[in-house]
C-alpha positions as CSV (number, residue, x, y, z in Angstrom):
1,M,43.1,117.3,89.3
2,H,45.1,114.4,91.3
3,Q,47.8,112.8,90.2
4,A,45.8,109.6,89.7
5,D,43.9,111.7,87.0
6,F,47.3,111.1,84.5
7,A,49.0,108.3,82.6
8,I,51.9,108.4,80.4
9,I,51.7,107.2,76.9
10,I,55.0,106.1,75.0
11,P,54.7,105.2,71.4
12,V,57.8,103.3,70.5
13,Y,58.8,102.1,67.2
14,N,62.3,100.8,66.8
15,H,63.7,102.6,69.4
16,E,65.8,100.1,71.1
17,Q,68.9,102.5,71.6
18,R,67.0,104.8,74.2
19,I,63.6,103.1,75.1
20,K,64.9,101.5,78.1
21,E,66.1,104.8,79.5
22,V,63.1,106.9,78.7
23,I,60.8,104.2,80.6
24,M,63.0,104.0,83.7
25,Q,63.3,107.9,83.8
26,A,59.2,108.0,83.4
27,L,58.7,105.4,86.0
28,S,60.1,107.7,88.8
29,L,57.5,110.1,88.1
30,G,54.5,107.4,89.6
31,F,52.2,107.7,86.8
32,P,50.8,104.7,85.0
33,I,52.8,104.2,82.0
34,F,51.4,102.6,78.4
35,V,53.9,101.8,75.9
36,V,52.8,101.3,72.6
37,D,55.1,99.0,70.3
38,D,53.8,100.1,66.9
39,G,55.2,96.9,65.0
40,S,59.1,97.4,66.0
41,T,61.3,94.8,64.2
42,D,64.3,95.4,66.3
43,Q,65.1,94.4,69.8
44,T,62.4,97.1,71.3
45,S,60.0,94.6,72.3
46,E,62.3,92.3,74.2
47,I,63.7,95.1,76.2
48,I,60.3,96.7,77.0
49,D,59.4,92.9,78.0
50,R,61.8,92.9,80.8
51,I,61.0,96.1,82.4
52,S,58.1,95.7,85.0
53,G,55.7,98.5,86.1
54,I,54.3,99.0,82.9
55,T,51.5,98.2,80.3
56,V,52.6,96.8,77.1
57,L,50.1,97.2,73.9
58,R,51.6,96.0,70.9
59,H,50.8,96.5,66.9
60,D,51.1,93.5,65.0
61,K,52.5,95.9,62.0
62,N,53.7,99.7,62.0
63,R,50.6,102.0,62.0
64,G,52.3,105.0,62.7
65,K,52.5,107.3,65.7
66,G,48.9,108.7,65.6
67,A,47.7,104.9,65.9
68,A,49.7,104.3,68.8
69,L,48.9,107.2,70.5
70,L,45.1,106.4,69.7
71,S,45.9,103.0,71.5
72,G,47.1,104.4,74.5
73,F,44.4,106.6,74.8
74,A,41.5,104.1,74.6
75,A,43.5,101.8,77.2
76,A,44.1,104.6,80.0
77,V,40.7,106.5,79.6
78,K,39.5,103.5,81.8
79,T,41.1,104.8,84.3
80,C,42.4,108.0,83.8
81,K,41.2,111.5,82.4
82,W,44.6,112.8,81.1
83,A,47.4,111.4,79.2
84,I,51.1,112.6,78.9
85,S,52.8,112.0,75.9
86,I,56.6,111.3,75.3
87,D,58.6,110.6,72.5
88,A,61.0,107.4,72.6
89,D,63.8,108.8,71.1
90,G,65.1,110.4,74.5
91,Q,64.7,113.9,73.2
92,H,62.6,115.0,76.3
93,N,63.2,115.3,79.9
94,P,60.2,113.2,81.4
95,A,60.6,115.3,84.6
96,D,59.1,118.5,82.2
97,A,55.9,116.8,82.4
98,L,55.2,117.8,86.2
99,N,55.5,121.2,84.3
100,L,53.0,120.6,81.8
101,I,50.5,119.4,84.3
102,Q,50.8,122.5,86.6
103,A,49.9,124.7,83.3
104,V,46.4,122.9,83.1
105,P,44.1,125.3,84.3
106,S,41.8,124.3,86.9
107,E,38.8,122.6,85.6
108,Q,39.2,123.2,82.1
109,R,39.9,120.6,79.2
110,C,43.0,121.7,77.2
111,I,45.9,120.7,75.3
112,V,49.3,121.4,76.6
113,I,52.2,121.1,74.4
114,G,55.7,121.4,75.7
115,R,57.9,123.9,73.6
116,R,61.3,122.9,73.0
117,E,63.8,125.1,73.9
118,G,67.0,125.4,72.1
119,M,65.6,124.1,68.5
120,N,68.1,126.5,66.6
121,S,71.2,124.7,68.2
122,E,73.5,123.1,65.9
123,L,72.8,120.0,67.0
124,V,69.4,119.7,66.0
125,P,68.9,118.2,62.3
126,W,67.7,121.0,59.7
127,T,65.1,118.7,59.4
128,S,63.6,119.5,62.4
129,Q,64.2,123.0,62.2
130,F,62.6,123.5,58.9
131,G,59.5,120.9,60.0
132,R,58.8,122.8,62.8
133,K,58.5,126.2,60.9
134,F,56.4,124.5,58.1
135,S,54.0,122.9,60.5
136,N,53.7,126.3,62.6
137,F,52.4,128.3,59.4
138,W,50.2,125.6,58.1
139,V,48.6,124.5,61.4
140,W,47.4,128.2,61.3
141,I,46.4,128.7,57.9
142,S,44.4,125.4,58.2
143,G,42.5,126.9,61.0
144,G,44.3,125.6,64.1
145,P,46.1,127.5,66.9
146,Y,49.1,129.9,66.3
147,L,51.8,127.8,68.2
148,A,55.8,128.1,68.4
149,D,56.1,124.4,68.3
150,S,53.2,122.3,66.7
151,Q,55.3,119.2,66.0
152,S,56.5,118.6,69.5
153,G,55.5,115.2,71.1
154,F,55.6,115.9,74.5
155,R,52.0,116.8,75.3
156,V,49.3,116.4,78.1
157,Y,46.1,115.6,76.0
158,P,42.3,115.5,77.6
159,I,41.7,111.7,77.0
160,P,37.8,111.5,76.4
161,E,37.8,114.8,74.0
162,S,40.8,113.5,72.2
163,L,39.1,110.3,71.1
164,H,36.3,112.1,69.8
165,L,37.6,114.8,67.6
166,K,37.5,112.5,64.4
167,V,41.3,112.8,63.4
168,I,41.8,111.2,60.2
169,A,45.7,111.2,60.0
170,R,47.2,108.0,61.7
171,R,51.1,108.8,61.5
172,F,53.2,111.7,62.2
173,Q,50.4,114.3,60.9
174,F,47.8,113.2,63.8
175,E,49.8,115.6,65.9
176,V,49.4,118.7,63.6
177,E,45.6,117.9,62.6
178,I,44.5,117.0,66.3
179,L,45.2,120.9,66.8
180,V,43.2,121.9,64.4
181,K,40.4,120.0,65.4
182,A,40.5,121.0,69.1
183,K,40.3,124.4,67.8
184,Q,37.4,123.6,66.0
185,Q,35.8,122.6,69.1
186,H,36.6,125.1,71.1
187,I,39.3,123.1,73.1
188,Q,42.4,125.4,74.1
189,V,45.7,124.6,73.5
190,L,48.7,125.7,75.4
191,E,52.4,126.0,75.1
192,V,55.0,125.8,77.9
193,P,58.7,125.5,77.9
194,V,60.6,122.3,78.2
195,Q,64.3,121.2,77.6
196,V,65.3,119.3,74.4
197,I,68.0,116.8,74.6
198,Y,70.0,116.3,71.5
199,Q,73.7,114.9,72.5
200,K,76.6,115.7,70.7
201,G,77.7,112.6,68.8
202,A,74.9,110.5,70.1
203,E,73.0,108.6,67.5
204,R,69.3,109.8,67.1
205,I,67.1,107.4,65.9
206,S,64.4,109.4,63.8
207,H,61.6,107.6,61.4
208,F,60.6,111.3,59.9
209,R,61.5,110.7,56.0
210,P,61.6,114.1,54.6
211,F,59.9,113.3,51.1
212,K,57.4,111.0,52.1
213,D,56.5,112.9,55.5
214,F,56.2,116.2,53.5
215,M,53.7,114.7,50.9
216,R,51.8,113.4,53.8
217,N,51.9,116.8,55.5
218,S,51.1,118.8,52.5
219,E,48.0,116.0,52.1
220,T,46.7,116.6,55.4
221,F,47.2,120.6,55.4
222,S,45.5,120.6,51.9
223,R,42.2,118.5,53.5
224,L,42.2,120.8,56.3
225,I,42.3,123.9,54.5
226,I,39.6,122.8,51.8
227,S,37.5,121.8,54.8
228,R,38.1,125.5,56.6
229,I,36.9,127.0,53.2
230,F,33.9,124.7,52.8
231,R,32.9,125.6,56.5
232,G,33.2,128.8,55.7
233,I,31.1,129.2,53.1
234,F,28.3,127.1,54.9
235,R,28.3,129.6,57.9
236,L,28.2,132.5,55.1
237,L,25.2,131.0,53.3
238,T,23.4,130.0,56.7
239,F,24.0,133.6,58.0
240,S,22.6,134.9,54.7
241,A,19.4,132.7,55.0
242,V,18.7,133.8,58.7
243,G,19.3,137.7,57.4
244,K,17.1,137.1,54.8
245,G,14.4,135.2,57.2
246,K,14.3,137.9,59.6
247,K,13.2,140.7,56.8
């Protein structure tokens, strides 16, 4: 793998407070950067338009984080094989992307997740702490890998494979569904420890809505679990039919 194989994707929606800082830190790594403005209504658009050295993609209205990532993948795949996704809220240290890249096995296509360290700190919102544990359990029950941080948005994705995994969710749920679909297709999912930055007294902009996104999560996991059950029944019937045919 070479550095030219990687691009950074930053999905952003109304993050005027931190987006410039995140982009400037990411630029120092030397990778192509695709910033996907997912229908922002604050000053985000004006801020990113003033930054040179990046490619800006825009949605005319908010479509969701998953849709923004897919737009970034579709643009980056023309020149790169891998995408590094970084959240726009400033919780990640972009320099940790180098640790994620180093964890990619030679000649192997996989997803690498930045497992956020220090998530039990009192500075971390309870919604983030609960959501992480909730998601980890249900990703596993849905047939995905057993992980410590299935909600981390700091990841390395193999772009062609990610575009063809047929993920249905287009909002936050995209990031958990793609893990389940990856395991179904025998794509390995790895975790690497990374920093998480929650500054005391600093305003953190999150668009996670506990009730609405809990319901969306429930719908996504229900769909994945039902799909897993039917796949198991199909395999059982196929195995039974093959066994009878050999008699």
